[in-house]
N, C-alpha and C positions, 0 to 999 in steps of 0.2 A: 454336168448338172442342169437340170431342166430350168425353165424360165421362171416358175414361182419360188423355187429354191433360191435363184440369184436375186429376186425381188426382195426377199428377206434382208439379204446384206446391203442392198441399196436402201430399204426403207429403214434400217437400222440406224443410218446416219441422217437420217430426217426426221427433225423433231415436229411434226405436225401431225394433226388428229387424223387424217385420211391415212398417213404412212403407218400410225399406231393401229389402226383399224384393220390394215392389211395383216399386220402381225398378229392379232387377235383372230383373224380369219384362218390363220395358219393351223388351228387346233382341227380345222377340218379336212387338212391335208394329209399328206403321207407320212411316214415315220421321221423323215429328215426334217420336214417343215413342223412337225411336232416337237422335236426335240430342241429346235432353234426358238419355237413360241415358248416353250416352257422356260427357257432363259431370258428371251427378251421381253416378255410381258412384264415380269416383276422389274425389269431393270429401267423401264421408262414408265412404271405404274404411277409414280407420284406426279409426273409431269402432266397427266390427263385424269385430273379429279372428275370430269364429266363422264368419263368412260369407266369410272372406278368398279361399277357393279358388273359391266360387261367383262372386264379384267379378270375379276375375281371367278366369276362364272366360267370363263375360258379356262382359267387354271385349274378349276375344280374339274372340269371335262378331262383335262390332262391327268388329273390325279385318280381317275376312274378309267384310264385307257387300259386296253387289252395288254399291251406291251409293258410289262413290268419295270424296263429300264426307263420308260417315259414316265411311268407314275412316280419312280423313286425321283427322278429329276425334278418333276412337277412339286412334289412334296417338300423336297429339300429347299425350294425357293419360297414357300409359302409364308414363312416368317417375314419376308420383306414386304408382304401385304399388311401386316399387323400393325397399322398406326391408327390411332384416334378411334373414331367409331367403327373401323373395319376390324379391330382386334377380335372383339367378342365373337364377331361371325367366323372369322378364322380358327379361333379357338374351338367352335363348334364343329368345324368342319374337321379339324385335326381328331378331335374327339370320336367322331363318326369314323374316320379312318383307323381307329385302333382295332376295329374288327378285322382287319387283314390276317391272313394267314401266312403270308411270307415274312420271315423273321427279319430279313434284312430291312424290309419296307415298315415291319413294325418299330424295329428300332429307330428308323429315320422319323417316324411319327413322334415316338418318344422325345427325341432330341430337338424336334421342331417345338414341341410343346413346352419343353423346359426353356427353350430360346425365348418364346414370347412371354411365358411366365416372368422371366427376369426384366421384360420389357415393361409390363402391366399385369402385376399378380392376380389383382381383382377381376379384370376383364378376361383373364383366361380363366380362371376359377368359374365366372358366369358361364363361360361355353361348356365347361366340364360338368358343372351340377345341372345345367339345362338338359345335356344328354343323360345324366344319371336320374333325373326325374321323369324324363319324358322319352328317352330313346329305347333302341331295342336292347333285350336282356344281354346279349353279347357285349355291346357297347356300354351299357351300365356296368356289367362286372369288371371290365378292363379299365374303365375310368375310376372306379373305386379304388382297384388295385395300383393303378397310376398314382394315385393321391396318398395310398397308405405307405408306397414305397420312395416316391420321388421328394414329397414335402420336406421331409427330415434332411434332405441334402440341399435344400435352398438357403441361400444366405440370410443372415440376420437382417440386412438393410432390404431383403425383399419381403421377409415375413414380419411385417410391421403389425403392431396393435389391430389397426383398422382391417387388415387382411386377416388376421387370426380370428377377430370377431366375426368377420364375413362367414368364414369358415365354419365356426360354431354355429352360426344362424341357419346357414343352408343344410348343414348335416343334420340338424335336429328336424328339418322337414323330411330328409331323406328317412330318418329313423321311424317316420310314422308308419312305413311299411317296408320291412326288410326281411331276408332270410337270416338263419343264424350265422352263416359265413360272413355276410356282409354286416351284420352287426359286430362282430369281431374285429373286421377291418376298420369299420368306422370309428370304434371305440380306439383302437390303435392310432388313429389320425388324431383325433381328440385329445388322447393322453399325451401326444408328442408335442402339442402346442406350448409355447412359453407361459401363456397366460393361464394354463391350466395347471401349472406346477405350484401354485399358491394354495392355501387352504381353502380359500372361497372357490378357486377354480377346481379343485378337487370335489368339493362339495357339490358344485353344480353336475359333474359327471356323474357323482352318485345319484343325484335326483334323476338324472336321464336313464340310468340303469334301473332305477327303481320304477319308473315308467314302463320301461319294456318288459319288466319281470312280471307285471300285472299283480302286484303285492295286495291290491285292494279286494282281490278275487281269493275265493277258497281254491285250493289245489285239487284238481283231478288227479288222483295217483296212477289210475290205470291208462291215462292218455300219455303215451310216451312224448307227443310234442311238447305238452305242458311241462312235463317233468324236465325235458332237454332245454327248453326255455329257461326255466328257473336256475338250472346248472350253468348254462352258458352265462346269464346275468350275473349269478353269484361270482363265477371265477372273473368276470370283468371288473367287478366291483372289489374284490379283494384286495388289489395292490393298492387301491385308494383309501382303505382304511387306516386310520392313526388314532392317536389320542385326541386329536381334535376333529377328526372327521369320523362320526360312529356309525358301526354296524347295526345300531339297535332294530331298525325296521326288518333287516334281514334275519337277524337272529329271532327276533319276535315272531316271524313268519314261519321259520323252521320249527320253532317249539310249538306254536299253534296248530299248523297245518301238515307238516311234514313227519314229525316224529311220531303223531298218533298214528299216521298211515305207513310207517316205514316198511313193513312187510308187503303192503300192496303195491308199492312202486314198480313202474315199469320202465325198464331201462331202455333208453334209446339206442344203447349199442349193446350188441348180445353178449359179448365178452366182458362188460363193465359190471362190477360188483356195485349195484347202484345204491345200496344201503350203506357200504363202507364209503363210497364217494360223498354222500350226503353227511355222513358223520365227520368225515374229514373237513368239509366245507365249514360245518358248523363249529369244528374245534379251531380252524384257522381265523374264524370271526370273532369268536367269543371273547378274546382279549379287548376288542376295541368296542365293546358293547356300553352303550350309556345308560341312562337312568330308564327303567323298564317299568311300564304301568301294571303289568300282571307278573311281577317277579316271583312271587310265591308260586303261583300257578305254573309258571314256566319252568321253575326249579324242581317241583313236584313231577313235573312231565318227564324231565331229565333223570330224576332219581328212579321212577318207575322204569325207564328204559334201562337204566343201569342194573336194576334187579333182573330184569330180563334176560339180559346177556351175562349175569353172573350167577352160575348155577349154585345151588347148595350142595356139600359133599354129598356123595352117594351114601346110601343105607349100608350099614355094616352087617354081614352075615357072618355068624361064627367069629366074630373079632376081625374079619376080613372083608375087605370091599370087593362087592361083586364087579369081576372085570366087565361084564357085559354092560353095566350100569355107568362106567366111567365117562362123565360128561366131557363135551368138547368145550375146550377153552377159546373163546374168540378173543384173541388179546388186541387186535387192531380196534374192533368195535369198542372194547372196554377202554381202551387207552383214550380214544377220541371223546367218549362219554364222560369219563373221568375227569378229562382235561376241561371240557365245556362246563361240567358241573361245578369244579373247582373256581373257574373263572367267573362265573355268575354267582356262586356261593359268597364269594368275597363280598358282595353287595347285600348279603342276608346272613352275616356270620352265625346267627343262632338257629339257622334253618334246621340242622340235624338234632338240636336239642329241645327247641320250641314247637316246631312244626310237625315233626314226626314221632309217633308214638314210640314208648320205650321198647315195646314188643317188636316193631318193624325195625327199629334202630339195631336191637340185637341180631334180628335175621340179616340185616345188612353187613355187620361186622363178621358174622359166619361166612357170609358169602365171600366178603373181602380176603378174609384170612385164608379160606381154601384157594381162591384164585392166587393170591401171593404165593402159596405153597406150590402150586402148580407152575408158577412162573419160575420158581427156584429150580425146580425140576428140569425145565426146559433149558434154563442157562447152563446147568450142569452138563447137559446132553451136548450143547452146542459149544462149549469151552475147548473141548479137545479138537474140535473141527476148525476153530478160530482161535488159534493160541494168542495171535497178537491183536486181536480186536477186543475192546472193552465192550462186553455184554451189558447193556442195561435196557431198562423200559423207557423207551423215548416218548416224549409227548410232542404234539404240534407246536410249533413257535408260538 
């Protein structure tokens, strides 16, 4: 062994500042000195508060070493620096190290972050959110994913109300500028918090989604990004709705801005039936709609869309239907529209009697009867193919 290497063992047994400085200087040495420094620097870190910054910087140098084994050793020891005011800095460093492409090193960073999270959750979150808000894209992405996967694994005594409140406040800041994927992950984080399981908590989450959905603006149906944003936000809001947390603003928006432009909607995904997707979401939300300012207007819009997708019987020629005039029956579209119409119609029971002309109501009945006959034909055709399945016309929940 060379003299420098042996000096490490000598200084290891001497607890004075100059000896510790020799150990810190070891990060500039060869591989053997660096490996020893990675172990000795954290071991005596607490004994030399005056050299705290130098010690952390030295360990950080080792975390960025070209030798992966030295990096792993240095990262493994980082939690030992996480005490008092140093913890947020260590959390910040570890968050930056999430960008590594080495899987073993990445797992070690995750383990270290979890370790200091249990020491001081709020301090660790400070480092994570600092990088999410200001760090490089890859660091931001991985820090958000870390929170979305690891928070739910934290013990209850770590995830206190104060910690959860801090997560909510910081996440709101991040939500001011997010991608669609980030939005989904952040909503997953918030939805998993204990204090968000109450009615008031779910209502707060709905308010966040409303802000993201831009419901105060008219929808541009030909802008795929705008349509995608609305779909993403609605999907995130759906699980939050209940008899106490209403979907009124979303249902109103769909009736006023989406249904009138249904045929113009530009799908963000080529293979997605955007019209059917929108109608499904509306049907899913409709049972949780509260009092609506323009109920009659919105019911009328639903009614007109129903007529649009429920064709009249083909004209008869010589007592027989012309084969080339047989209209296409769009069962899924009508199913969703009928369900939504039924849910909102319960709030205005006399709509079909008092608000629709007798002639239009008669026309609706003819279309409905024709559609019902077509449905029975399909059921008869499908029954031999599915003898053990009860065939019926399902509605969304």
